[in-house]
Backbone as XML, in Angstrom:
<?xml version="1.0"?>
<chain id="A" units="angstrom">
  <residue number="1" name="MET">
    <atom name="N" x="-36.363" y="-65.360" z="-247.521"/>
    <atom name="CA" x="-35.910" y="-66.723" z="-247.778"/>
    <atom name="C" x="-36.274" y="-67.649" z="-246.624"/>
  </residue>
  <residue number="2" name="ASP">
    <atom name="N" x="-36.160" y="-67.150" z="-245.387"/>
    <atom name="CA" x="-36.488" y="-67.984" z="-244.230"/>
    <atom name="C" x="-37.928" y="-68.482" z="-244.288"/>
  </residue>
  <residue number="3" name="ASP">
    <atom name="N" x="-38.833" y="-67.596" z="-244.690"/>
    <atom name="CA" x="-40.239" y="-67.988" z="-244.769"/>
    <atom name="C" x="-40.463" y="-69.029" z="-245.855"/>
  </residue>
  <residue number="4" name="VAL">
    <atom name="N" x="-39.720" y="-68.959" z="-246.943"/>
    <atom name="CA" x="-39.842" y="-69.941" z="-248.020"/>
    <atom name="C" x="-39.457" y="-71.323" z="-247.503"/>
  </residue>
  <residue number="5" name="LEU">
    <atom name="N" x="-38.407" y="-71.403" z="-246.699"/>
    <atom name="CA" x="-37.993" y="-72.682" z="-246.129"/>
    <atom name="C" x="-39.079" y="-73.258" z="-245.229"/>
  </residue>
  <residue number="6" name="VAL">
    <atom name="N" x="-39.669" y="-72.420" z="-244.419"/>
    <atom name="CA" x="-40.736" y="-72.865" z="-243.518"/>
    <atom name="C" x="-41.935" y="-73.336" z="-244.332"/>
  </residue>
  <residue number="7" name="VAL">
    <atom name="N" x="-42.277" y="-72.623" z="-245.377"/>
    <atom name="CA" x="-43.411" y="-72.998" z="-246.221"/>
    <atom name="C" x="-43.136" y="-74.323" z="-246.937"/>
  </residue>
  <residue number="8" name="LEU">
    <atom name="N" x="-41.910" y="-74.547" z="-247.377"/>
    <atom name="CA" x="-41.580" y="-75.821" z="-248.033"/>
    <atom name="C" x="-41.842" y="-77.011" z="-247.110"/>
  </residue>
  <residue number="9" name="VAL">
    <atom name="N" x="-41.444" y="-76.887" z="-245.868"/>
    <atom name="CA" x="-41.696" y="-77.978" z="-244.915"/>
    <atom name="C" x="-43.189" y="-78.081" z="-244.633"/>
  </residue>
  <residue number="10" name="ALA">
    <atom name="N" x="-43.875" y="-76.942" z="-244.584"/>
    <atom name="CA" x="-45.328" y="-76.956" z="-244.381"/>
    <atom name="C" x="-46.022" y="-77.703" z="-245.515"/>
  </residue>
  <residue number="11" name="VAL">
    <atom name="N" x="-45.568" y="-77.509" z="-246.741"/>
    <atom name="CA" x="-46.169" y="-78.191" z="-247.895"/>
    <atom name="C" x="-45.970" y="-79.703" z="-247.770"/>
  </residue>
  <residue number="12" name="PHE">
    <atom name="N" x="-44.790" y="-80.137" z="-247.329"/>
    <atom name="CA" x="-44.553" y="-81.564" z="-247.100"/>
    <atom name="C" x="-45.565" y="-82.109" z="-246.093"/>
  </residue>
  <residue number="13" name="PHE">
    <atom name="N" x="-45.718" y="-81.416" z="-244.962"/>
    <atom name="CA" x="-46.665" y="-81.876" z="-243.945"/>
    <atom name="C" x="-48.097" y="-81.857" z="-244.464"/>
  </residue>
  <residue number="14" name="LEU">
    <atom name="N" x="-48.448" y="-80.843" z="-245.219"/>
    <atom name="CA" x="-49.809" y="-80.771" z="-245.753"/>
    <atom name="C" x="-50.078" y="-81.940" z="-246.697"/>
  </residue>
  <residue number="15" name="GLY">
    <atom name="N" x="-49.116" y="-82.243" z="-247.574"/>
    <atom name="CA" x="-49.281" y="-83.377" z="-248.471"/>
    <atom name="C" x="-49.450" y="-84.678" z="-247.712"/>
  </residue>
  <residue number="16" name="MET">
    <atom name="N" x="-48.586" y="-84.896" z="-246.710"/>
    <atom name="CA" x="-48.694" y="-86.107" z="-245.893"/>
    <atom name="C" x="-50.042" y="-86.141" z="-245.181"/>
  </residue>
  <residue number="17" name="GLY">
    <atom name="N" x="-50.444" y="-85.007" z="-244.635"/>
    <atom name="CA" x="-51.689" y="-84.955" z="-243.878"/>
    <atom name="C" x="-52.912" y="-85.213" z="-244.725"/>
  </residue>
  <residue number="18" name="VAL">
    <atom name="N" x="-52.978" y="-84.571" z="-245.870"/>
    <atom name="CA" x="-54.146" y="-84.764" z="-246.747"/>
    <atom name="C" x="-54.204" y="-86.205" z="-247.242"/>
  </residue>
  <residue number="19" name="LEU">
    <atom name="N" x="-53.056" y="-86.749" z="-247.648"/>
    <atom name="CA" x="-53.042" y="-88.144" z="-248.097"/>
    <atom name="C" x="-53.422" y="-89.084" z="-246.952"/>
  </residue>
  <residue number="20" name="GLY">
    <atom name="N" x="-52.922" y="-88.809" z="-245.757"/>
    <atom name="CA" x="-53.264" y="-89.641" z="-244.602"/>
    <atom name="C" x="-54.744" y="-89.615" z="-244.270"/>
  </residue>
  <residue number="21" name="LEU">
    <atom name="N" x="-55.363" y="-88.464" z="-244.428"/>
    <atom name="CA" x="-56.804" y="-88.356" z="-244.170"/>
    <atom name="C" x="-57.639" y="-89.008" z="-245.269"/>
  </residue>
  <residue number="22" name="ALA">
    <atom name="N" x="-57.254" y="-88.771" z="-246.509"/>
    <atom name="CA" x="-58.066" y="-89.231" z="-247.639"/>
    <atom name="C" x="-57.798" y="-90.680" z="-248.027"/>
  </residue>
  <residue number="23" name="ARG">
    <atom name="N" x="-56.544" y="-91.105" z="-247.961"/>
    <atom name="CA" x="-56.174" y="-92.439" z="-248.441"/>
    <atom name="C" x="-55.145" y="-93.068" z="-247.510"/>
  </residue>
  <residue number="24" name="PRO">
    <atom name="N" x="-55.555" y="-93.411" z="-246.306"/>
    <atom name="CA" x="-54.588" y="-93.939" z="-245.335"/>
    <atom name="C" x="-53.857" y="-95.187" z="-245.811"/>
  </residue>
  <residue number="25" name="ARG">
    <atom name="N" x="-54.538" y="-96.039" z="-246.564"/>
    <atom name="CA" x="-53.867" y="-97.256" z="-247.069"/>
    <atom name="C" x="-52.733" y="-96.908" z="-248.026"/>
  </residue>
  <residue number="26" name="THR">
    <atom name="N" x="-52.954" y="-95.927" z="-248.879"/>
    <atom name="CA" x="-51.936" y="-95.504" z="-249.844"/>
    <atom name="C" x="-50.725" y="-94.931" z="-249.129"/>
  </residue>
  <residue number="27" name="LEU">
    <atom name="N" x="-50.967" y="-94.142" z="-248.104"/>
    <atom name="CA" x="-49.868" y="-93.515" z="-247.378"/>
    <atom name="C" x="-48.976" y="-94.541" z="-246.700"/>
  </residue>
  <residue number="28" name="ILE">
    <atom name="N" x="-49.549" y="-95.547" z="-246.125"/>
    <atom name="CA" x="-48.808" y="-96.496" z="-245.298"/>
    <atom name="C" x="-48.315" y="-97.714" z="-246.081"/>
  </residue>
  <residue number="29" name="ALA">
    <atom name="N" x="-48.824" y="-97.925" z="-247.286"/>
    <atom name="CA" x="-48.484" y="-99.113" z="-248.084"/>
    <atom name="C" x="-46.983" y="-99.320" z="-248.303"/>
  </residue>
  <residue number="30" name="PRO">
    <atom name="N" x="-46.175" y="-98.277" z="-248.560"/>
    <atom name="CA" x="-44.750" y="-98.523" z="-248.787"/>
    <atom name="C" x="-44.029" y="-99.179" z="-247.605"/>
  </residue>
  <residue number="31" name="PHE">
    <atom name="N" x="-44.628" y="-99.130" z="-246.438"/>
    <atom name="CA" x="-44.011" y="-99.706" z="-245.242"/>
    <atom name="C" x="-44.439" y="-101.155" z="-245.002"/>
  </residue>
  <residue number="32" name="GLY">
    <atom name="N" x="-45.259" y="-101.690" z="-245.907"/>
    <atom name="CA" x="-45.696" y="-103.067" z="-245.773"/>
    <atom name="C" x="-46.760" y="-103.270" z="-244.712"/>
  </residue>
  <residue number="33" name="ILE">
    <atom name="N" x="-47.427" y="-102.210" z="-244.330"/>
    <atom name="CA" x="-48.472" y="-102.273" z="-243.311"/>
    <atom name="C" x="-49.822" y="-102.349" z="-244.012"/>
  </residue>
  <residue number="34" name="THR">
    <atom name="N" x="-50.647" y="-103.278" z="-243.595"/>
    <atom name="CA" x="-52.003" y="-103.350" z="-244.130"/>
    <atom name="C" x="-52.967" y="-102.796" z="-243.090"/>
  </residue>
  <residue number="35" name="LEU">
    <atom name="N" x="-53.974" y="-102.155" z="-243.577"/>
    <atom name="CA" x="-54.961" y="-101.533" z="-242.697"/>
    <atom name="C" x="-56.291" y="-102.244" z="-242.884"/>
  </residue>
  <residue number="36" name="GLY">
    <atom name="N" x="-56.462" y="-103.332" z="-242.167"/>
    <atom name="CA" x="-57.628" y="-104.176" z="-242.359"/>
    <atom name="C" x="-58.857" y="-103.784" z="-241.565"/>
  </residue>
  <residue number="37" name="SER">
    <atom name="N" x="-58.742" y="-102.817" z="-240.701"/>
    <atom name="CA" x="-59.900" y="-102.447" z="-239.882"/>
    <atom name="C" x="-60.093" y="-100.937" z="-239.880"/>
  </residue>
  <residue number="38" name="GLY">
    <atom name="N" x="-61.282" y="-100.547" z="-239.524"/>
    <atom name="CA" x="-61.570" y="-99.123" z="-239.380"/>
    <atom name="C" x="-60.715" y="-98.475" z="-238.308"/>
  </residue>
  <residue number="39" name="GLU">
    <atom name="N" x="-60.426" y="-99.230" z="-237.261"/>
    <atom name="CA" x="-59.580" y="-98.704" z="-236.183"/>
    <atom name="C" x="-58.164" y="-98.412" z="-236.698"/>
  </residue>
  <residue number="40" name="ALA">
    <atom name="N" x="-57.638" y="-99.307" z="-237.529"/>
    <atom name="CA" x="-56.296" y="-99.098" z="-238.086"/>
    <atom name="C" x="-56.261" y="-97.874" z="-238.996"/>
  </residue>
  <residue number="41" name="ARG">
    <atom name="N" x="-57.279" y="-97.729" z="-239.837"/>
    <atom name="CA" x="-57.340" y="-96.564" z="-240.720"/>
    <atom name="C" x="-57.523" y="-95.282" z="-239.918"/>
  </residue>
  <residue number="42" name="THR">
    <atom name="N" x="-58.295" y="-95.368" z="-238.847"/>
    <atom name="CA" x="-58.483" y="-94.204" z="-237.981"/>
    <atom name="C" x="-57.154" y="-93.769" z="-237.363"/>
  </residue>
  <residue number="43" name="GLU">
    <atom name="N" x="-56.350" y="-94.735" z="-236.966"/>
    <atom name="CA" x="-55.045" y="-94.418" z="-236.368"/>
    <atom name="C" x="-54.140" y="-93.699" z="-237.364"/>
  </residue>
  <residue number="44" name="VAL">
    <atom name="N" x="-54.121" y="-94.163" z="-238.602"/>
    <atom name="CA" x="-53.304" y="-93.505" z="-239.622"/>
    <atom name="C" x="-53.851" y="-92.112" z="-239.912"/>
  </residue>
  <residue number="45" name="ARG">
    <atom name="N" x="-55.165" y="-92.005" z="-239.990"/>
    <atom name="CA" x="-55.754" y="-90.677" z="-240.228"/>
    <atom name="C" x="-55.404" y="-89.708" z="-239.102"/>
  </residue>
  <residue number="46" name="ALA">
    <atom name="N" x="-55.386" y="-90.206" z="-237.873"/>
    <atom name="CA" x="-55.066" y="-89.339" z="-236.741"/>
    <atom name="C" x="-53.589" y="-88.970" z="-236.709"/>
  </residue>
  <residue number="47" name="VAL">
    <atom name="N" x="-52.720" y="-89.979" z="-236.753"/>
    <atom name="CA" x="-51.296" y="-89.752" z="-236.537"/>
    <atom name="C" x="-50.621" y="-89.130" z="-237.753"/>
  </residue>
  <residue number="48" name="TYR">
    <atom name="N" x="-50.947" y="-89.581" z="-238.937"/>
    <atom name="CA" x="-50.340" y="-89.018" z="-240.145"/>
    <atom name="C" x="-51.184" y="-87.888" z="-240.718"/>
  </residue>
  <residue number="49" name="GLY">
    <atom name="N" x="-52.489" y="-88.100" z="-240.764"/>
    <atom name="CA" x="-53.369" y="-87.107" z="-241.358"/>
    <atom name="C" x="-53.542" y="-85.867" z="-240.509"/>
  </residue>
  <residue number="50" name="GLY">
    <atom name="N" x="-54.162" y="-86.046" z="-239.359"/>
    <atom name="CA" x="-54.425" y="-84.900" z="-238.497"/>
    <atom name="C" x="-53.165" y="-84.203" z="-238.031"/>
  </residue>
  <residue number="51" name="PHE">
    <atom name="N" x="-52.151" y="-84.972" z="-237.668"/>
    <atom name="CA" x="-50.878" y="-84.396" z="-237.237"/>
    <atom name="C" x="-50.236" y="-83.608" z="-238.377"/>
  </residue>
  <residue number="52" name="GLY">
    <atom name="N" x="-50.234" y="-84.176" z="-239.573"/>
    <atom name="CA" x="-49.624" y="-83.486" z="-240.710"/>
    <atom name="C" x="-50.311" y="-82.173" z="-241.027"/>
  </residue>
  <residue number="53" name="VAL">
    <atom name="N" x="-51.635" y="-82.181" z="-241.037"/>
    <atom name="CA" x="-52.378" y="-80.949" z="-241.310"/>
    <atom name="C" x="-52.137" y="-79.919" z="-240.206"/>
  </residue>
  <residue number="54" name="ALA">
    <atom name="N" x="-52.106" y="-80.357" z="-238.958"/>
    <atom name="CA" x="-51.850" y="-79.431" z="-237.849"/>
    <atom name="C" x="-50.458" y="-78.819" z="-237.949"/>
  </residue>
  <residue number="55" name="MET">
    <atom name="N" x="-49.449" y="-79.632" z="-238.268"/>
    <atom name="CA" x="-48.089" y="-79.104" z="-238.409"/>
    <atom name="C" x="-48.008" y="-78.123" z="-239.573"/>
  </residue>
  <residue number="56" name="ALA">
    <atom name="N" x="-48.680" y="-78.442" z="-240.673"/>
    <atom name="CA" x="-48.701" y="-77.532" z="-241.816"/>
    <atom name="C" x="-49.343" y="-76.200" z="-241.439"/>
  </residue>
  <residue number="57" name="ALA">
    <atom name="N" x="-50.436" y="-76.251" z="-240.702"/>
    <atom name="CA" x="-51.118" y="-75.022" z="-240.287"/>
    <atom name="C" x="-50.226" y="-74.189" z="-239.366"/>
  </residue>
  <residue number="58" name="LEU">
    <atom name="N" x="-49.570" y="-74.843" z="-238.428"/>
    <atom name="CA" x="-48.670" y="-74.108" z="-237.532"/>
    <atom name="C" x="-47.509" y="-73.479" z="-238.293"/>
  </residue>
  <residue number="59" name="LEU">
    <atom name="N" x="-46.927" y="-74.223" z="-239.212"/>
    <atom name="CA" x="-45.813" y="-73.677" z="-239.984"/>
    <atom name="C" x="-46.264" y="-72.547" z="-240.899"/>
  </residue>
  <residue number="60" name="ALA">
    <atom name="N" x="-47.457" y="-72.658" z="-241.473"/>
    <atom name="CA" x="-47.989" y="-71.569" z="-242.295"/>
    <atom name="C" x="-48.187" y="-70.320" z="-241.447"/>
  </residue>
  <residue number="61" name="TYR">
    <atom name="N" x="-48.704" y="-70.494" z="-240.254"/>
    <atom name="CA" x="-48.862" y="-69.368" z="-239.332"/>
    <atom name="C" x="-47.501" y="-68.761" z="-239.003"/>
  </residue>
  <residue number="62" name="ALA">
    <atom name="N" x="-46.522" y="-69.616" z="-238.725"/>
    <atom name="CA" x="-45.185" y="-69.126" z="-238.381"/>
    <atom name="C" x="-44.564" y="-68.362" z="-239.548"/>
  </residue>
  <residue number="63" name="ALA">
    <atom name="N" x="-44.801" y="-68.814" z="-240.773"/>
    <atom name="CA" x="-44.253" y="-68.123" z="-241.941"/>
    <atom name="C" x="-44.949" y="-66.796" z="-242.185"/>
  </residue>
  <residue number="64" name="ALA">
    <atom name="N" x="-46.222" y="-66.710" z="-241.810"/>
    <atom name="CA" x="-47.004" y="-65.498" z="-242.058"/>
    <atom name="C" x="-46.812" y="-64.440" z="-240.988"/>
  </residue>
  <residue number="65" name="THR">
    <atom name="N" x="-46.341" y="-64.850" z="-239.834"/>
    <atom name="CA" x="-46.159" y="-63.897" z="-238.736"/>
    <atom name="C" x="-44.712" y="-63.933" z="-238.276"/>
  </residue>
  <residue number="66" name="HIS">
    <atom name="N" x="-44.323" y="-62.900" z="-237.644"/>
    <atom name="CA" x="-42.966" y="-62.868" z="-237.094"/>
    <atom name="C" x="-43.024" y="-62.507" z="-235.615"/>
  </residue>
  <residue number="67" name="GLY">
    <atom name="N" x="-44.095" y="-62.954" z="-234.989"/>
    <atom name="CA" x="-44.278" y="-62.698" z="-233.571"/>
    <atom name="C" x="-43.465" y="-63.641" z="-232.714"/>
  </residue>
  <residue number="68" name="GLY">
    <atom name="N" x="-43.703" y="-63.561" z="-231.429"/>
    <atom name="CA" x="-42.955" y="-64.348" z="-230.463"/>
    <atom name="C" x="-43.145" y="-65.842" z="-230.584"/>
  </residue>
  <residue number="69" name="SER">
    <atom name="N" x="-44.256" y="-66.287" z="-231.145"/>
    <atom name="CA" x="-44.504" y="-67.724" z="-231.236"/>
    <atom name="C" x="-43.793" y="-68.379" z="-232.415"/>
  </residue>
  <residue number="70" name="ARG">
    <atom name="N" x="-43.327" y="-67.601" z="-233.381"/>
    <atom name="CA" x="-42.697" y="-68.165" z="-234.589"/>
    <atom name="C" x="-41.526" y="-69.088" z="-234.247"/>
  </residue>
  <residue number="71" name="THR">
    <atom name="N" x="-40.637" y="-68.621" z="-233.417"/>
    <atom name="CA" x="-39.458" y="-69.423" z="-233.061"/>
    <atom name="C" x="-39.865" y="-70.721" z="-232.386"/>
  </residue>
  <residue number="72" name="GLY">
    <atom name="N" x="-40.799" y="-70.645" z="-231.460"/>
    <atom name="CA" x="-41.244" y="-71.838" z="-230.752"/>
    <atom name="C" x="-41.901" y="-72.851" z="-231.674"/>
  </residue>
  <residue number="73" name="ILE">
    <atom name="N" x="-42.720" y="-72.369" z="-232.585"/>
    <atom name="CA" x="-43.395" y="-73.262" z="-233.527"/>
    <atom name="C" x="-42.370" y="-73.964" z="-234.416"/>
  </residue>
  <residue number="74" name="VAL">
    <atom name="N" x="-41.495" y="-73.186" z="-235.018"/>
    <atom name="CA" x="-40.523" y="-73.744" z="-235.956"/>
    <atom name="C" x="-39.582" y="-74.717" z="-235.243"/>
  </residue>
  <residue number="75" name="LEU">
    <atom name="N" x="-39.141" y="-74.349" z="-234.066"/>
    <atom name="CA" x="-38.248" y="-75.227" z="-233.312"/>
    <atom name="C" x="-38.952" y="-76.516" z="-232.879"/>
  </residue>
  <residue number="76" name="THR">
    <atom name="N" x="-40.196" y="-76.415" z="-232.487"/>
    <atom name="CA" x="-40.953" y="-77.596" z="-232.068"/>
    <atom name="C" x="-41.161" y="-78.565" z="-233.232"/>
  </residue>
  <residue number="77" name="VAL">
    <atom name="N" x="-41.509" y="-78.049" z="-234.391"/>
    <atom name="CA" x="-41.704" y="-78.925" z="-235.547"/>
    <atom name="C" x="-40.365" y="-79.526" z="-235.978"/>
  </residue>
  <residue number="78" name="ALA">
    <atom name="N" x="-39.288" y="-78.745" z="-235.908"/>
    <atom name="CA" x="-37.957" y="-79.284" z="-236.217"/>
    <atom name="C" x="-37.615" y="-80.427" z="-235.261"/>
  </residue>
  <residue number="79" name="ALA">
    <atom name="N" x="-37.930" y="-80.243" z="-233.986"/>
    <atom name="CA" x="-37.661" y="-81.302" z="-233.004"/>
    <atom name="C" x="-38.500" y="-82.542" z="-233.292"/>
  </residue>
  <residue number="80" name="ALA">
    <atom name="N" x="-39.748" y="-82.366" z="-233.712"/>
    <atom name="CA" x="-40.594" y="-83.508" z="-234.053"/>
    <atom name="C" x="-39.993" y="-84.286" z="-235.230"/>
  </residue>
  <residue number="81" name="LEU">
    <atom name="N" x="-39.534" y="-83.568" z="-236.248"/>
    <atom name="CA" x="-38.912" y="-84.235" z="-237.393"/>
    <atom name="C" x="-37.623" y="-84.944" z="-236.986"/>
  </residue>
  <residue number="82" name="ALA">
    <atom name="N" x="-36.812" y="-84.299" z="-236.173"/>
    <atom name="CA" x="-35.575" y="-84.935" z="-235.703"/>
    <atom name="C" x="-35.894" y="-86.170" z="-234.868"/>
  </residue>
  <residue number="83" name="GLY">
    <atom name="N" x="-36.952" y="-86.115" z="-234.087"/>
    <atom name="CA" x="-37.365" y="-87.276" z="-233.300"/>
    <atom name="C" x="-37.786" y="-88.439" z="-234.178"/>
  </residue>
  <residue number="84" name="MET">
    <atom name="N" x="-38.478" y="-88.147" z="-235.275"/>
    <atom name="CA" x="-38.853" y="-89.203" z="-236.214"/>
    <atom name="C" x="-37.603" y="-89.838" z="-236.818"/>
  </residue>
  <residue number="85" name="ALA">
    <atom name="N" x="-36.655" y="-89.010" z="-237.225"/>
    <atom name="CA" x="-35.408" y="-89.534" z="-237.794"/>
    <atom name="C" x="-34.659" y="-90.371" z="-236.759"/>
  </residue>
  <residue number="86" name="PHE">
    <atom name="N" x="-34.653" y="-89.921" z="-235.517"/>
    <atom name="CA" x="-34.000" y="-90.680" z="-234.449"/>
    <atom name="C" x="-34.646" y="-92.055" z="-234.280"/>
  </residue>
  <residue number="87" name="GLY">
    <atom name="N" x="-35.963" y="-92.102" z="-234.359"/>
    <atom name="CA" x="-36.668" y="-93.383" z="-234.272"/>
    <atom name="C" x="-36.233" y="-94.342" z="-235.362"/>
  </residue>
  <residue number="88" name="ARG">
    <atom name="N" x="-35.939" y="-93.816" z="-236.532"/>
    <atom name="CA" x="-35.456" y="-94.665" z="-237.623"/>
    <atom name="C" x="-34.050" y="-95.176" z="-237.336"/>
  </residue>
  <residue number="89" name="LEU">
    <atom name="N" x="-33.239" y="-94.363" z="-236.670"/>
    <atom name="CA" x="-31.901" y="-94.836" z="-236.276"/>
    <atom name="C" x="-31.998" y="-95.956" z="-235.249"/>
  </residue>
  <residue number="90" name="VAL">
    <atom name="N" x="-32.907" y="-95.811" z="-234.299"/>
    <atom name="CA" x="-33.128" y="-96.879" z="-233.318"/>
    <atom name="C" x="-33.555" y="-98.150" z="-234.040"/>
  </residue>
  <residue number="91" name="SER">
    <atom name="N" x="-34.434" y="-97.991" z="-235.030"/>
    <atom name="CA" x="-34.884" y="-99.137" z="-235.803"/>
    <atom name="C" x="-33.726" y="-99.781" z="-236.554"/>
  </residue>
  <residue number="92" name="ARG">
    <atom name="N" x="-32.777" y="-98.990" z="-236.968"/>
    <atom name="CA" x="-31.592" y="-99.531" z="-237.661"/>
    <atom name="C" x="-30.869" y="-100.527" z="-236.767"/>
  </residue>
  <residue number="93" name="ALA">
    <atom name="N" x="-30.774" y="-100.211" z="-235.498"/>
    <atom name="CA" x="-30.111" y="-101.105" z="-234.555"/>
    <atom name="C" x="-30.996" y="-102.307" z="-234.210"/>
  </residue>
  <residue number="94" name="ALA">
    <atom name="N" x="-32.293" y="-102.091" z="-234.085"/>
    <atom name="CA" x="-33.197" y="-103.151" z="-233.632"/>
    <atom name="C" x="-33.664" y="-104.062" z="-234.766"/>
  </residue>
  <residue number="95" name="ASP">
    <atom name="N" x="-33.990" y="-103.471" z="-235.916"/>
    <atom name="CA" x="-34.626" y="-104.237" z="-236.992"/>
    <atom name="C" x="-33.811" y="-104.336" z="-238.275"/>
  </residue>
  <residue number="96" name="LYS">
    <atom name="N" x="-32.833" y="-103.486" z="-238.420"/>
    <atom name="CA" x="-31.945" y="-103.482" z="-239.583"/>
    <atom name="C" x="-32.676" y="-103.464" z="-240.933"/>
  </residue>
  <residue number="97" name="PRO">
    <atom name="N" x="-33.497" y="-102.424" z="-241.169"/>
    <atom name="CA" x="-34.135" y="-102.336" z="-242.489"/>
    <atom name="C" x="-33.069" y="-102.214" z="-243.576"/>
  </residue>
  <residue number="98" name="ALA">
    <atom name="N" x="-33.184" y="-103.016" z="-244.609"/>
    <atom name="CA" x="-32.129" y="-103.110" z="-245.614"/>
    <atom name="C" x="-32.304" y="-102.140" z="-246.778"/>
  </residue>
  <residue number="99" name="ALA">
    <atom name="N" x="-33.499" y="-102.007" z="-247.274"/>
    <atom name="CA" x="-33.722" y="-101.197" z="-248.469"/>
    <atom name="C" x="-33.686" y="-99.706" z="-248.135"/>
  </residue>
  <residue number="100" name="PHE">
    <atom name="N" x="-33.241" y="-98.919" z="-249.100"/>
    <atom name="CA" x="-33.212" y="-97.466" z="-248.913"/>
    <atom name="C" x="-34.630" y="-96.907" z="-248.786"/>
  </residue>
  <residue number="101" name="TYR">
    <atom name="N" x="-35.526" y="-97.356" z="-249.670"/>
    <atom name="CA" x="-36.905" y="-96.872" z="-249.637"/>
    <atom name="C" x="-37.780" y="-97.911" z="-248.956"/>
  </residue>
  <residue number="102" name="PRO">
    <atom name="N" x="-38.623" y="-97.550" z="-248.050"/>
    <atom name="CA" x="-38.997" y="-96.200" z="-247.673"/>
    <atom name="C" x="-38.256" y="-95.664" z="-246.443"/>
  </residue>
  <residue number="103" name="ILE">
    <atom name="N" x="-37.669" y="-96.554" z="-245.639"/>
    <atom name="CA" x="-37.148" y="-96.136" z="-244.334"/>
    <atom name="C" x="-36.086" y="-95.053" z="-244.445"/>
  </residue>
  <residue number="104" name="TRP">
    <atom name="N" x="-35.051" y="-95.324" z="-245.206"/>
    <atom name="CA" x="-33.954" y="-94.350" z="-245.250"/>
    <atom name="C" x="-34.309" y="-93.141" z="-246.084"/>
  </residue>
  <residue number="105" name="PHE">
    <atom name="N" x="-35.162" y="-93.281" z="-247.058"/>
    <atom name="CA" x="-35.641" y="-92.121" z="-247.801"/>
    <atom name="C" x="-36.313" y="-91.135" z="-246.845"/>
  </residue>
  <residue number="106" name="TYR">
    <atom name="N" x="-37.217" y="-91.649" z="-246.020"/>
    <atom name="CA" x="-37.918" y="-90.761" z="-245.086"/>
    <atom name="C" x="-37.024" y="-90.299" z="-243.948"/>
  </residue>
  <residue number="107" name="PHE">
    <atom name="N" x="-36.024" y="-91.080" z="-243.579"/>
    <atom name="CA" x="-35.028" y="-90.614" z="-242.608"/>
    <atom name="C" x="-34.397" y="-89.321" z="-243.118"/>
  </residue>
  <residue number="108" name="TRP">
    <atom name="N" x="-33.986" y="-89.321" z="-244.382"/>
    <atom name="CA" x="-33.348" y="-88.127" z="-244.936"/>
    <atom name="C" x="-34.337" y="-86.984" z="-245.124"/>
  </residue>
  <residue number="109" name="VAL">
    <atom name="N" x="-35.561" y="-87.294" z="-245.509"/>
    <atom name="CA" x="-36.586" y="-86.246" z="-245.612"/>
    <atom name="C" x="-36.772" y="-85.576" z="-244.256"/>
  </residue>
  <residue number="110" name="GLU">
    <atom name="N" x="-36.879" y="-86.368" z="-243.209"/>
    <atom name="CA" x="-37.084" y="-85.829" z="-241.858"/>
    <atom name="C" x="-35.865" y="-85.054" z="-241.371"/>
  </residue>
  <residue number="111" name="LEU">
    <atom name="N" x="-34.686" y="-85.603" z="-241.589"/>
    <atom name="CA" x="-33.470" y="-84.935" z="-241.141"/>
    <atom name="C" x="-33.251" y="-83.616" z="-241.878"/>
  </residue>
  <residue number="112" name="VAL">
    <atom name="N" x="-33.440" y="-83.633" z="-243.188"/>
    <atom name="CA" x="-33.286" y="-82.395" z="-243.962"/>
    <atom name="C" x="-34.371" y="-81.393" z="-243.579"/>
  </residue>
  <residue number="113" name="GLY">
    <atom name="N" x="-35.595" y="-81.866" z="-243.384"/>
    <atom name="CA" x="-36.669" y="-80.962" z="-242.954"/>
    <atom name="C" x="-36.348" y="-80.290" z="-241.635"/>
  </residue>
  <residue number="114" name="ALA">
    <atom name="N" x="-35.828" y="-81.042" z="-240.679"/>
    <atom name="CA" x="-35.436" y="-80.467" z="-239.388"/>
    <atom name="C" x="-34.330" y="-79.447" z="-239.574"/>
  </residue>
  <residue number="115" name="ALA">
    <atom name="N" x="-33.338" y="-79.792" z="-240.387"/>
    <atom name="CA" x="-32.218" y="-78.871" z="-240.628"/>
    <atom name="C" x="-32.681" y="-77.583" z="-241.328"/>
  </residue>
  <residue number="116" name="VAL">
    <atom name="N" x="-33.592" y="-77.728" z="-242.271"/>
    <atom name="CA" x="-34.125" y="-76.561" z="-242.991"/>
    <atom name="C" x="-34.850" y="-75.640" z="-242.024"/>
  </residue>
  <residue number="117" name="LEU">
    <atom name="N" x="-35.634" y="-76.215" z="-241.130"/>
    <atom name="CA" x="-36.353" y="-75.374" z="-240.154"/>
    <atom name="C" x="-35.390" y="-74.681" z="-239.204"/>
  </residue>
  <residue number="118" name="VAL">
    <atom name="N" x="-34.386" y="-75.385" z="-238.755"/>
    <atom name="CA" x="-33.385" y="-74.751" z="-237.866"/>
    <atom name="C" x="-32.670" y="-73.645" z="-238.634"/>
  </residue>
  <residue number="119" name="ALA">
    <atom name="N" x="-32.316" y="-73.893" z="-239.879"/>
    <atom name="CA" x="-31.657" y="-72.869" z="-240.699"/>
    <atom name="C" x="-32.549" y="-71.636" z="-240.864"/>
  </residue>
  <residue number="120" name="ALA">
    <atom name="N" x="-33.852" y="-71.849" z="-240.947"/>
    <atom name="CA" x="-34.778" y="-70.722" z="-241.092"/>
    <atom name="C" x="-34.780" y="-69.832" z="-239.850"/>
  </residue>
  <residue number="121" name="LEU">
    <atom name="N" x="-34.344" y="-70.368" z="-238.731"/>
    <atom name="CA" x="-34.309" y="-69.575" z="-237.490"/>
    <atom name="C" x="-33.010" y="-68.804" z="-237.335"/>
  </residue>
  <residue number="122" name="LEU">
    <atom name="N" x="-31.994" y="-69.199" z="-238.084"/>
    <atom name="CA" x="-30.672" y="-68.547" z="-237.936"/>
    <atom name="C" x="-30.566" y="-67.260" z="-238.704"/>
  </residue>
</chain>
């Protein structure tokens, strides 16, 4: 069951990563961000695309092995997700986003993803 939880989060990251690489405008559109330059699209491909694919690969490795690196990988990705959720809380104080989607929807996705990964380690 623990490996299934890790794989579920890996699938989320893989989906985000592939979409970020292939269609950066589509990925970022719900946030009201326009990508008018190649540099802007490159940034989304790097931060959302490449990062997402890398996290998915690490989590897949962690699910497939039970060596010493598994705990570190899973905990690190959980911390990254918790950090993203924390950034949204800071934004709540600074910018006060009103609508549930996309900000709070992804806050919960990130928070639940972090919790699922921590649960997989217990």
